[in-house]
C-alpha positions as CSV (number, residue, x, y, z in Angstrom):
1,M,92.9,38.5,190.6
2,Q,91.9,40.7,194.1
3,I,90.6,39.5,197.1
4,S,87.1,39.5,197.0
5,Y,84.7,42.2,199.2
6,P,82.6,41.0,201.7
7,F,86.1,39.3,202.2
8,H,85.2,35.0,203.2
9,L,86.5,31.8,202.3
10,D,85.7,30.3,198.5
11,G,84.2,26.0,198.9
12,S,87.9,25.5,199.0
13,G,88.8,27.3,202.5
14,R,90.9,29.9,200.3
15,L,90.4,33.2,200.1
16,A,87.7,34.2,197.9
17,S,88.9,36.3,194.7
18,A,86.9,38.2,192.6
19,S,88.4,39.5,188.6
20,E,89.1,43.1,188.3
21,E,85.5,44.5,187.2
22,A,84.0,42.4,190.3
23,H,86.8,44.3,192.2
24,I,86.4,47.6,191.0
25,E,82.7,47.8,191.2
26,Q,83.1,45.9,194.8
27,L,85.8,49.1,195.6
28,I,82.6,51.2,194.5
29,E,80.2,50.0,196.3
30,Q,82.5,49.8,199.9
31,L,82.7,53.9,199.1
32,L,79.8,54.4,198.3
33,F,78.5,53.3,201.9
34,T,80.8,53.4,203.9
35,N,80.2,56.2,206.5
36,P,83.0,58.8,207.3
37,G,85.0,58.0,210.6
38,E,84.2,54.2,209.7
39,R,87.3,53.3,209.3
40,V,90.1,54.0,211.8
41,N,93.3,54.5,209.2
42,R,91.3,56.4,207.1
43,P,89.1,58.7,209.0
44,D,87.7,60.5,205.9
45,F,87.3,57.7,203.5
46,G,83.4,57.1,202.5
47,V,80.1,58.6,201.5
48,G,77.9,57.2,203.7
49,L,74.8,57.4,201.1
50,M,72.7,55.7,203.8
51,H,71.7,59.1,205.5
52,M,69.9,59.6,202.4
53,V,67.1,56.9,202.5
54,F,65.0,58.8,205.5
55,A,66.2,62.4,203.9
56,P,63.3,64.2,202.5
57,D,63.3,64.1,199.2
58,S,63.9,67.5,197.1
59,D,66.1,68.1,193.8
60,E,68.7,70.3,195.5
61,L,69.6,67.1,197.8
62,A,69.5,64.8,194.8
63,A,71.9,67.0,192.7
64,A,74.4,67.9,196.5
65,N,74.6,64.1,196.4
66,Q,75.4,63.6,193.3
67,F,78.5,66.0,193.7
68,L,79.6,64.2,196.8
69,V,79.2,60.7,195.0
70,Q,81.4,61.8,192.2
71,G,83.6,63.9,194.0
72,A,84.5,60.8,196.6
73,L,84.8,58.2,193.4
74,Q,87.3,60.6,191.8
75,Q,89.3,61.0,195.0
76,W,89.7,57.8,196.0
77,L,89.2,55.8,192.4
78,G,90.5,58.1,190.4
79,D,93.5,56.2,189.3
80,L,91.6,53.5,188.7
81,I,88.3,54.6,186.8
82,Q,86.9,57.8,185.0
83,V,83.2,58.8,186.3
84,E,81.0,59.7,183.5
85,A,77.8,59.9,185.2
86,V,76.6,59.5,189.0
87,E,72.1,59.1,189.7
88,V,71.5,58.9,193.3
89,Q,67.5,58.0,193.9
90,A,66.0,57.3,197.3
91,Q,62.7,55.2,197.2
92,E,60.4,55.1,200.2
93,S,63.1,52.8,202.4
94,S,66.1,51.8,200.0
95,L,68.8,53.8,198.0
96,Q,69.4,53.2,194.4
97,V,73.5,54.5,192.7
98,T,74.0,54.1,189.6
99,V,77.7,55.0,188.2
100,R,78.7,54.9,184.7
101,Y,82.4,55.0,184.7
102,L,84.9,54.0,182.4
103,V,87.7,51.6,183.7
104,L,91.6,53.4,183.2
105,R,93.6,50.0,182.4
106,N,91.3,48.6,179.5
107,Q,89.0,51.7,178.8
108,Q,85.8,50.1,179.1
109,R,82.6,51.7,179.8
110,R,80.6,49.7,182.5
111,L,77.7,50.5,184.4
112,S,77.0,49.3,188.1
113,R,74.0,49.6,190.0
114,F,73.9,49.4,193.9
115,T,70.5,49.2,196.1
116,H,70.8,49.2,199.6
117,S,68.3,49.0,202.2
118,P,69.1,49.9,206.3
119,G,68.9,46.7,208.5
120,Y,66.6,46.7,211.2
């Protein structure tokens, strides 16, 4: 069992934990929505996709963001997963990211969707 993200206590007052599947999904979410420079000891960690919510919609920008996400996933989580496909879509004021990947430890294919809206 891994520590759950976001960090919190469970009903018994202990650190909340997550299964391996949930932990990997939480790691992907952290990587996608952390801005580079946000982490003091890892300034190059993160994709910072929230800037895309208000960016102009174009095929070129979507392709560039998909390439950026796939590269970051391979760099930071390549020892845990093999990325098979990434789709990034901005819809009005929210962002939806779909990641299809193979968990290397057990060879299970997974599909995770993340939707994020900026807080006002």
